[in-house]
C-alpha positions in Angstrom: 63.3 152.0 76.3 60.8 149.6 77.4 59.0 147.9 74.6 56.0 146.2 76.6 52.4 146.6 75.8 50.1 147.4 78.8 46.5 146.2 79.1 44.4 146.7 82.1 42.4 143.4 81.6 43.8 140.7 79.4 40.8 138.3 79.7 42.7 134.9 78.6 46.3 135.2 78.7 49.2 133.0 77.8 52.5 135.3 78.4 53.6 132.6 80.9 53.5 129.7 78.5 54.6 127.2 77.3 54.0 124.9 80.2 54.0 121.1 80.5 50.9 119.3 79.9 49.5 117.3 82.5 46.9 114.4 81.8 44.8 114.0 85.0 43.4 110.6 85.7 40.6 109.7 87.7 39.2 106.2 88.4 35.7 105.9 90.2 34.6 102.0 90.5 34.9 100.9 86.7 34.7 104.5 85.1 38.4 105.9 84.2 38.6 109.2 82.6 41.8 111.5 81.4 41.7 115.3 80.6 44.5 117.4 79.8 45.4 120.1 82.3 47.7 123.1 81.5 47.1 124.7 84.8 49.0 122.5 87.5 51.8 123.2 89.6 54.2 121.8 92.4 53.3 123.5 96.1 55.6 121.8 98.4 58.7 119.4 98.8 57.9 118.4 102.2 55.2 117.2 102.1 55.3 116.4 98.8 52.1 118.4 97.3 51.0 118.8 93.8 48.1 121.1 92.7 45.8 121.0 89.6 42.9 123.4 88.6 39.8 121.8 86.7 36.7 123.8 85.7 33.6 123.0 87.6 31.8 122.6 84.3 34.4 119.4 83.6 33.2 116.0 83.7 36.6 114.9 85.5 35.1 117.6 88.4 32.2 115.5 88.8 34.3 112.4 89.0 37.1 113.7 91.4 34.4 114.4 93.8 33.5 110.8 94.0 37.0 110.0 95.0 39.9 110.9 97.1 43.0 110.7 94.4 43.9 111.4 90.8 46.8 110.8 88.8 49.4 113.3 86.9 50.6 112.1 83.9 53.3 113.7 81.7 53.8 112.9 78.3 56.9 113.0 75.7 56.3 115.6 72.9 55.4 112.6 70.2 52.3 111.9 72.3 50.9 115.2 71.5 47.6 113.7 69.9 46.7 112.1 73.4 46.9 115.5 75.0 44.5 116.9 72.3 42.0 113.9 72.3 41.5 113.9 76.0 41.5 117.7 76.1 39.0 118.6 73.5 36.6 115.9 74.2 34.3 115.0 77.4 33.9 111.8 79.1 30.3 112.8 79.3 30.1 112.0 75.8 32.2 109.1 74.8 34.4 106.7 76.8 38.1 108.2 76.2 39.7 105.1 77.0 38.1 102.9 74.5 37.6 105.6 71.7 41.2 106.5 71.9 42.7 103.3 72.6 44.5 104.3 75.9 46.3 102.0 77.9 46.8 102.2 81.5 47.5 100.4 84.7 46.3 100.7 88.1 48.6 103.0 90.7 50.8 101.1 93.1 49.5 102.9 96.2 46.2 104.7 95.1 43.2 103.4 92.9 44.5 105.8 90.0 45.0 105.4 86.4 48.6 105.4 84.8 49.0 106.0 81.3 51.4 103.5 79.9 52.7 106.4 77.5 53.5 108.6 80.4 57.2 109.2 80.9 56.4 110.2 84.4 53.2 110.2 86.6 52.3 111.2 90.5 49.8 109.3 92.6 48.2 111.9 94.4 46.0 111.7 97.5 43.6 114.7 97.8 44.4 116.9 101.0 42.6 120.2 100.1 40.5 121.8 97.6 39.4 125.3 97.2 37.6 127.4 94.3 39.5 129.9 93.1 37.9 132.3 90.4 36.4 130.0 87.6 38.3 126.9 89.0 39.0 124.4 91.7 42.3 123.8 93.0 42.8 120.2 94.0 45.9 119.5 96.2 47.0 116.2 96.2 50.0 114.7 98.3 52.3 112.6 96.2 52.2 109.3 97.8 54.0 107.5 94.7 56.0 108.6 91.4 56.7 106.4 88.5 59.1 107.6 85.5 61.1 106.3 82.8 64.5 106.5 83.0 65.3 106.8 79.4 63.5 110.2 79.1 65.3 111.7 82.2 68.8 113.0 82.6 69.8 113.9 86.2 66.1 114.3 87.0 65.6 116.6 84.0 63.2 115.6 81.0 64.6 115.4 77.4 61.5 115.6 75.6 58.5 116.8 77.9 55.1 117.6 76.0 54.5 121.4 76.6 51.5 123.2 75.7 51.9 126.5 74.2 48.5 127.8 74.1 45.7 128.1 71.5 45.8 124.3 70.7 49.6 124.2 70.1 52.3 122.0 71.6 56.1 122.1 71.6 59.0 120.7 73.7 61.8 122.1 75.7 64.8 122.1 73.8 68.0 120.0 75.1 69.6 123.2 76.3 70.2 123.7 80.0 72.3 126.1 81.7 73.2 125.9 85.7 73.0 129.1 87.3 72.7 128.7 90.9 74.0 129.7 94.2 77.7 128.6 93.5 77.5 130.4 90.1 75.9 133.8 91.7 78.5 134.0 94.1 81.1 133.4 91.7 79.7 136.3 89.9 79.5 138.5 93.0 82.9 137.6 93.8 84.1 138.7 90.4 82.2 142.3 90.7 84.0 142.8 93.9 80.7 143.5 95.8 
C-alpha cells in the first residue's frame, strides 16, 4: 500500500534534495561578489550549457545584469561555512570577499572570479535569460572548466558539498553503483523478455 502524503500546494518544497551547492561568482569592474545557489542545472552537452536561477531581489542579480559572464564554483563538504557565509549575507551590506577572507583568481577565458577553495568551477558566458516564477534563469555556455583531480575519481566527486535544505549541508557517501545500458540489457536477457 502506498504511504505517500498528498498536498495540492506545497509552498516551499525540498523533496528532491540534497542537491549540490553552487557558489555563483560575478565580477563587475573591481567589484566581486559570490552567492550560494541550490537551484542550478546542466542543460546541454553540445553546446555545454549550464543554468543558474537567481531571485531578482538578490544583489548578485543586479551585478549579473552588468556583465555577460558568471562562474559556478563547487566546494568540498569541509567548506560548508563558505556556502553559509555567502548565502546568508548580501553584497549590498558588506564586501563578502574581504569580510570572509575569500581567496579567488580570475578565470582563464572570462573575467569571472574562481574561488581558490573550489574543487571545480565552470566559467560561463551568458547566452540567454528568462524569468520563471520568482526567479530568473541565466543560461551560460561553459567555456572553461577548472577542477582539482584529488577530489574526483573518474569524473565523480569524492566529497562534494550538498545542500540538504533549511540551512543544512551534507555530502554524498563514497558509495556508487553502476547500472547503465549494459546492465539493463543483462537484466532483460536474464528475464527472457
